[in-house]
C-alpha positions in Angstrom: 23.1 -0.1 11.5 25.2 -3.2 10.9 24.2 -5.5 8.2 22.3 -8.5 9.6 24.6 -11.2 8.3 27.4 -9.7 10.4 25.5 -9.9 13.6 24.0 -12.9 15.4 22.1 -11.0 18.0 18.8 -10.4 16.2 17.0 -13.5 17.4 18.0 -13.0 21.0 17.0 -9.4 20.8 13.7 -10.4 19.3 13.0 -12.7 22.2 13.9 -10.1 24.8 11.8 -7.4 23.1 8.9 -9.7 22.6 8.9 -10.5 26.4 9.1 -6.8 27.2 6.2 -6.0 25.0 4.1 -8.8 26.5 4.8 -7.6 30.0 4.1 -4.0 29.0 0.8 -5.1 27.6 -0.2 -6.5 31.0 0.8 -10.1 30.3 1.6 -12.3 33.3 4.6 -14.6 32.8 3.8 -18.3 33.3 5.5 -21.6 32.6 5.4 -22.6 29.0 2.3 -24.8 28.2 2.3 -27.3 25.3 -0.1 -26.3 22.6 -3.3 -28.3 22.3 -2.7 -31.3 20.2 1.0 -30.7 20.2 1.8 -34.4 20.1 0.4 -34.6 16.6 3.1 -32.2 15.3 6.0 -34.6 14.9 9.3 -33.1 13.9 8.7 -29.7 15.4 12.0 -27.9 16.1 12.5 -27.2 19.7 12.5 -23.5 20.6 12.2 -21.4 23.7 8.6 -20.6 24.4 7.4 -17.5 26.3 4.0 -18.0 28.0 1.6 -15.2 28.9 -2.0 -14.3 29.3 -2.0 -13.3 25.7 -0.7 -16.8 24.6 2.7 -18.3 23.9 5.4 -16.9 21.8 8.5 -18.7 20.3 11.1 -18.1 17.6 11.4 -20.5 14.7 13.5 -21.3 11.7 11.5 -22.3 8.6 13.5 -24.0 5.8 12.4 -23.2 2.3 12.7 -25.7 -0.6 15.8 -24.1 -1.9 17.6 -24.3 1.4 17.0 -20.7 2.4 16.0 -20.4 6.1 13.3 -17.9 7.0 13.3 -16.4 10.5 9.8 -16.5 12.1 7.8 -15.9 15.3 5.0 -18.2 16.3 2.1 -17.1 18.6 -0.4 -19.6 19.9 -3.6 -18.9 21.9 -3.7 -19.2 25.7 -4.9 -22.5 27.0 -8.7 -22.8 27.0 -9.2 -20.0 24.4 -12.5 -20.6 22.7 -12.6 -21.4 19.0 -10.6 -24.6 18.7 -11.9 -27.5 16.6 -12.4 -30.9 18.2 -8.7 -31.7 17.5 -7.6 -28.6 19.4 -6.7 -26.7 16.3 -7.2 -22.9 15.7 -7.4 -20.8 12.5 -4.0 -19.7 11.4 -2.8 -16.3 10.2 0.4 -16.0 8.2 2.0 -12.5 8.3 4.9 -11.7 6.0 6.9 -8.7 7.3 6.9 -5.4 5.4 9.7 -4.0 3.2 13.0 -3.8 5.1 11.4 -5.1 8.4 11.7 -8.4 10.3 9.3 -10.8 12.0 9.4 -8.7 15.2 7.4 -6.0 13.4 4.1 -7.8 14.2 4.7 -8.8 17.8 1.9 -6.6 19.2 -0.6 -7.8 16.5 0.6 -11.4 16.8 -0.3 -11.3 20.5 -3.7 -9.7 19.8 -4.6 -12.4 17.2 -3.4 -15.2 19.5 -5.5 -13.8 22.3 -8.5 -13.8 19.9 -8.0 -17.5 19.1 -5.6 -17.6 16.2 -2.3 -19.4 15.6 0.0 -16.7 14.1 3.2 -17.2 12.1 5.0 -14.0 11.2 8.2 -14.2 9.2 11.0 -12.1 7.7 10.8 -12.2 4.0 13.8 -13.7 2.3 16.8 -11.4 1.7 16.0 -9.2 4.7 17.7 -9.3 8.1 18.7 -12.9 9.1 16.4 -14.7 6.7 18.5 -16.2 4.0 18.6 -15.6 0.3 18.3 -12.4 -1.6 15.5 -9.8 -1.9 13.0 -11.2 -4.5 10.5 -8.3 -4.4 7.4 -10.6 -4.4 8.9 -12.8 -7.2 8.5 -16.5 -7.6 10.7 -17.4 -4.6 8.7 -15.1 -2.3 5.4 -16.6 -3.5 6.7 -20.2 -3.0 7.8 -19.2 0.5 4.2 -18.4 1.4 3.2 -22.0 0.8 6.3 -23.2 2.6 5.3 -21.2 5.7 1.8 -22.6 5.6 3.1 -26.2 5.3 5.4 -25.6 8.2 2.6 -24.1 10.4 0.3 -27.0 9.7 3.1 -29.4 10.7 4.4 -27.6 13.7 1.6 -25.7 15.3 -2.1 -26.4 16.3 -3.2 -24.8 13.0 -6.5 -25.7 11.3 -5.8 -26.6 7.6 -9.4 -25.6 6.7 -9.1 -22.1 8.1 -6.0 -20.3 6.8 -5.7 -16.5 6.4 -3.0 -13.9 5.7 -2.5 -10.3 6.8 0.4 -8.2 5.6 1.6 -4.6 5.5 3.3 -3.0 2.5 5.4 -5.8 0.9 3.5 -8.2 3.1 0.3 -6.7 1.7 1.3 -7.5 -1.8 2.3 -11.0 -0.8 -1.1 -11.7 0.8 -2.7 -11.0 -2.6 -0.2 -13.2 -4.4 -0.8 -15.9 -1.8 -4.5 -15.7 -2.5 -3.7 -16.3 -6.2 -1.2 -19.2 -5.8 -2.3 -21.1 -2.7 -6.0 -22.1 -2.8 -5.8 -23.2 0.9 -5.9 -19.5 1.9 -9.5 -18.6 2.6 -9.2 -14.9 3.5 -6.6 -12.1 3.3 -6.2 -8.5 4.5 -3.8 -6.5 2.4 -2.8 -3.3 4.2 -1.0 -0.6 2.2 -0.3 -3.3 -0.4 -0.1 -3.0 -4.1 -2.2 -4.5 -6.9 -0.1 -3.4 -9.9 3.6 -3.0 -9.3 4.1 -1.6 -12.8 1.7 1.2 -12.1 3.5 1.9 -8.8 6.8 2.4 -10.6 5.5 3.8 -13.9 2.0 5.2 -13.8 1.2 7.7 -16.5 4.3 6.4 -18.3 6.3 8.4 -15.8 9.0 7.0 -13.5 8.2 7.3 -9.8 11.8 7.9 -8.9 11.4 9.5 -5.4 9.3 6.6 -4.1 11.7 4.1 -5.6 14.6 5.9 -4.0 12.9 5.8 -0.6 12.3 2.0 -1.0 15.9 1.5 -2.0 17.1 3.5 1.0 15.0 1.4 3.4 16.3 -1.8 1.8 20.0 -0.9 1.9 20.8 -1.5 5.6 18.6 -4.6 6.1 18.5 -6.4 2.8 20.6 -8.0 0.1 19.6 -7.1 -3.4 19.6 -9.8 -6.0 21.5 -9.0 -9.3 18.1 -8.9 -11.0 16.6 -6.4 -8.6 19.8 -4.3 -8.6 19.6 -4.0 -12.4 15.9 -3.1 -12.3 16.6 -0.2 -9.9 19.6 1.0 -11.9 17.5 0.9 -15.1 14.6 2.7 -13.6 16.7 5.6 -12.3 18.7 5.8 -15.5 15.6 5.7 -17.7 16.8 2.8 -19.8 15.5 -0.7 -20.7 12.1 0.3 -19.4 10.3 -2.5 -21.2 12.4 -5.0 -19.2 11.5 -3.1 -16.0 7.9 -3.3 -16.9 8.1 -7.1 -17.6 9.8 -7.6 -14.3 7.1 -5.6 -12.4 4.2 -7.3 -14.3 5.1 -10.7 -13.0 5.0 -9.3 -9.4 1.6 -7.7 -9.8 -1.5 -9.4 -8.2 -3.6 -7.9 -10.9 -1.9 -10.2 -13.4 -3.3 -13.1 -11.5 -6.7 -11.8 -10.6 -8.4 -14.7 -12.4 -6.7 -17.1 -10.1 -7.9 -15.2 -7.0 -11.4 -15.2 -8.3 -11.3 -18.9 -9.1 -9.9 -19.7 -5.6 -12.8 -17.6 -4.0 -10.5 -16.0 -1.4 -12.1 -13.2 0.6 -10.1 -10.0 0.1 -9.9 -6.9 2.2 -8.0 -4.0 0.7 -7.0 -1.1 3.0 -4.9 1.8 1.7 -4.3 5.5 2.1 -5.6 8.2 -0.2 -2.1 9.7 -0.3 0.0 6.6 -0.7 3.1 7.8 -2.5 4.2 4.2 -3.3 0.9 2.5 -4.3 -1.6 5.1 -5.4 -5.3 4.4 -4.8 -6.2 4.3 -8.5 -4.6 0.8 -8.9 -6.4 -0.4 -5.8 -9.8 0.7 -6.9 -9.3 -0.8 -10.4 -8.3 -4.1 -8.8 -11.2 -4.1 -6.4 -13.7 -3.6 -9.2 -12.4 -6.7 -11.0 -12.6 -9.0 -8.0 -15.7 -11.3 -7.9 -14.9 -12.9 -4.5 -16.2 -11.6 -1.2 -14.4 -8.2 -0.9 -14.0 -5.0 1.0 -12.3 -1.7 0.3 -11.2 0.8 2.9 -9.5 4.1 2.0 -8.4 6.6 4.6 -6.2 9.7 4.7 -2.6 8.9 5.0 0.5 7.8 3.1 2.2 4.5 2.8 1.7 2.4 5.9 1.0 5.4 8.1 -2.6 4.6 8.9 -1.5 1.2 10.3 1.4 2.5 12.4 -0.2 2.8 15.8 -1.4 -0.8 15.5 2.2 -2.0 15.2 2.9 -0.2 18.5 0.1 -2.1 20.2 -2.4 0.7 20.3 -6.0 0.5 19.1 -6.1 1.0 15.4 -9.1 1.0 13.0 -7.3 -0.7 10.1 -5.9 -3.6 12.1 -9.3 -3.9 13.9 -10.9 -4.2 10.5 -8.5 -6.8 9.4 -9.2 -8.9 12.4 -13.0 -8.5 12.0 -12.6 -9.6 8.3 -10.7 -12.8 9.3 -13.2 -13.5 12.1 -16.0 -13.5 9.5 -14.3 -15.7 6.9 -12.2 -18.0 9.1 -14.5 -18.2 12.2 -17.9 -17.7 10.7 -18.5 -14.5 12.8 -21.4 -12.3 11.7 -20.7 -9.4 9.4 -20.0 -6.4 11.6 -18.5 -4.0 9.0 -21.5 -2.8 7.0 -21.3 -2.0 3.3 -18.2 -3.2 1.5 -16.8 0.2 0.5 -15.8 2.5 3.4 -14.3 5.9 2.7 -12.9 8.4 5.2 -13.4 11.8 3.6 -10.7 14.5 3.6 -10.4 16.8 5.5 -13.5 16.3 7.7 -12.9 12.7 8.7 -16.5 11.8 8.0 -17.1 8.2 6.9 -19.2 7.1 3.9 -20.2 3.6 3.0 -21.2 2.4 -0.4 -22.2 -1.0 -1.9 -19.6 -0.7 -4.6 -17.0 1.7 -6.1 -19.2 2.8 -8.9 -21.7 4.3 -6.5 -19.1 6.4 -4.7 -19.9 9.2 -7.2 -23.4 9.8 -8.4 -22.8 12.6 -10.9 -20.2 14.4 -12.9 -19.5 18.1 -13.3 -17.8 19.2 -16.4 -15.6 22.3 -16.2 -13.6 24.3 -18.8 -10.5 26.1 -17.7 -8.9 28.8 -19.8 -10.0 30.5 -22.9 -6.6 30.7 -24.4 -3.6 28.2 -24.5 -0.9 28.8 -21.9 2.8 28.4 -22.9 5.4 27.4 -20.3 9.1 26.8 -20.1 9.6 23.0 -19.8 11.5 21.3 -17.0 11.2 24.1 -14.5 9.7 24.0 -11.1 6.6 26.1 -10.7 6.0 25.8 -6.9 3.2 23.2 -7.4 4.1 19.9 -6.0 2.7 16.5 -5.1 4.6 16.7 -1.9 7.3 14.4 -0.4 7.0 10.7 -0.4 5.6 9.3 2.9 5.8 12.6 4.8 3.1 14.6 2.9 0.4 11.9 3.2 1.3 11.4 6.9 0.8 15.2 7.5 -2.5 15.0 5.8 -3.6 12.2 8.0 -2.3 13.6 11.3 -2.9 17.3 10.8 -5.2 17.6 7.8 -2.4 19.4 6.1 -1.8 18.2 2.5 0.8 19.9 0.3 0.0 23.6 0.3 0.9 26.5 -2.0 0.0 30.2 -2.4 -1.7 30.0 -5.8 -1.0 33.7 -6.7 2.7 33.1 -6.3 2.9 30.1 -8.6 5.3 30.7 -11.4 3.2 31.2 -14.5 6.2 30.9 -16.8 6.6 27.3 -15.5 3.0 26.2 -15.2 -0.5 26.9 -16.5 -2.7 28.1 -13.6 -6.5 28.4 -13.9 -9.2 28.9 -11.2 -12.9 28.3 -11.0 -15.5 30.6 -9.5 -16.2 30.1 -5.8 -18.6 27.3 -4.9 -21.1 28.9 -2.4 -22.3 25.4 -1.2 -18.9 23.7 -1.5 -18.3 20.6 -3.6 -18.1 16.8 -2.6 -15.4 15.4 -4.8 -15.6 11.6 -4.9 -13.5 9.4 -7.2 -11.0 9.9 -10.0 -11.0 13.3 -11.8 -10.4 13.2 -15.6 -8.5 15.9 -17.4 -8.4 16.5 -21.1 -6.3 19.1 -22.8 -4.1 19.6 -25.9 -0.3 19.9 -25.9 2.0 21.5 -28.4 5.7 21.0 -27.5 9.0 22.0 -29.0 10.5 18.6 -28.1 9.2 15.1 -29.0 9.0 14.0 -25.4 7.8 15.5 -22.1 5.9 15.1 -18.9 2.9 17.0 -17.6 1.9 16.9 -13.9 -1.7 17.9 -13.2 -2.7 19.3 -9.8 -6.2 20.1 -8.4 -6.2 22.5 -5.5 -8.8 23.7 -2.9 -8.2 27.5 -2.8 -9.6 29.7 -0.1 -10.2 33.5 -0.2 -6.6 34.2 0.7 -5.3 32.2 -2.3 -4.0 29.3 -0.1 -4.2 26.1 -2.1 -4.5 22.7 -0.5 -3.8 19.8 -2.8 -6.9 17.7 -3.5 -5.2 15.3 -6.0 -2.7 15.1 -8.7 -1.1 12.7 -11.3 1.7 12.7 -13.9 1.4 11.8 -17.6 4.3 11.6 -20.0 4.5 11.4 -23.8 7.2 10.5 -26.4 7.6 10.4 -30.2 5.5 13.5 -30.9 6.4 15.7 -33.8 7.7 19.0 -32.4 5.3 21.9 -33.0 2.2 19.7 -33.7 -0.7 19.7 -31.2 -1.9 16.4 -29.8 -4.5 15.4 -27.2 -3.4 14.6 -23.6 -5.6 12.8 -21.1 -4.7 12.5 -17.4 -6.5 10.5 -14.8 -5.9 12.1 -11.5 -5.5 9.8 -8.4 -8.9 9.0 -6.8 -9.9 10.8 -3.6 -12.8 11.8 -1.4 -12.6 15.5 -0.6 -15.1 18.0 0.6 -14.4 21.5 -0.9 -15.6 24.0 1.8 -18.3 26.5 1.0 -16.9 29.6 -0.7 -13.7 28.0 -1.9 -12.5 27.7 -5.5 -10.9 24.9 -7.5 -7.5 25.6 -9.1 -6.1 23.5 -11.9 -2.3 23.6 -12.4 -0.4 22.0 -15.2 3.4 21.9 -14.8 6.3 19.9 -16.3 8.4 19.1 -13.3 7.8 17.5 -9.9 10.5 16.0 -7.7 8.3 12.9 -7.1 8.8 11.9 -10.7 11.5 11.3 -13.2 10.1 13.7 -15.8 11.4 13.9 -19.4 10.6 17.4 -20.4 13.9 18.9 -21.7 15.1 22.0 -20.0 14.7 25.0 -22.3 11.9 23.5 -24.3 8.5 25.0 -24.5 5.1 23.3 -23.8 1.7 24.9 -24.6 -1.3 23.6 -22.7 -5.0 24.1 -23.2 -7.6 25.1 -22.8 -8.4 22.2 -20.4 -11.6 20.3 -19.7 -12.2 18.7 -16.3 -14.6 15.9 -15.5 -15.2 16.1 -11.8 -16.9 13.1 -10.1 -19.2 14.2 -7.3 -21.2 12.6 -4.6 
């Protein structure tokens, strides 16, 4: 794919595809109609407008304060759509595009929101495609652009300044939360597959998440222009150097760092993420949710990063996008609450839904298990066969086919991992929340990485991954035992009747940049597991 700054065809292609999508959705072409109250928006840049039964669509250039131009799409409701105020203004939804994508990404949802009585402005985040500037990764320039787009929408569209919302996916999801922190005009946001803590995303368990970072870098390469700062952060992360600088950089881009601002602004927040998100694990989302004091909602479904929202981008009915629209209807239009209790979980692998009043009540009891009666010594830095999967792909398979990363437990290499199993559970086991692991480690090197896996094992020894997490250490005297605690990523999983649990502790997983030296030895155990249950 050619780099966007070498080609001028993106905007024209956007217009053509937008028209095609509108026609494909059953829209009837009609002459462009001026938006209600359009005469009030002096200075609006002229742009071709496509009219349809779903509303009008036009392309726009939005100048930022530093001279960078953001490429955008504008959707306005069809004439006569209910919900306008006496001045003919509608609630406005701002949608930043996701990582590596452009404003065309939200065409289907833009039309849906417009047909439901919203003005919608979607834009390509700076540094990507034909928007100017360099990739800022939700830094100060990206945050300032949110307010710039809102200012532009209020000046150039029939947008109601009292009813402003945001919806975003991935990068856009993180930006919606930062917008809620830094622009008090925003009354409601829906963050879809977004992040709360970018440091945790890159370095949870003091372990570099190198495979996910490599995927993000690969997506960015053909469509975006890295700033020197971002390029250095990536290089340092992969090279395992200057990590305190990487952490400082990521902290400033973490909505959790500005949570007090969000709470003070009172912005209503919807968080929707996947249990298997290999970029932004659900642990950071649940921690952020619990600290919010504003109106809030949490939805967790099977899937990986942005996979549960995908069909909505294609214009198909989609539960996550429907929920986002219902959320904005409630807080921007005053519609009644139609979503039930604020925590909604889709259970793996059954697909059953459970609602709770808060995250704390997701689990009602804890079962404590002890695995192993003797320590287990393994060779460090070797693959055992246990794995957290492949970024994006594994969670998608779990969502679509109920097939998480799977192993044959009897065939796992015991010289590379400690493997322990429970007795069968005749009635099954409803796991809900974040499992806690405590063990001891004695290593021959001062640094290392442990990856803990919890499997659902059937009578044939087939193990399906329930959850996992890495944890690294450094500066430990060789040969001296020390305690190691690992918080596994939260999940909702029903262990079938008659199945066992298997706990596996290894030192290498291709998802992570582990630091256990090859040829070293690591002794684990025994291990204690605190299992949260419904």
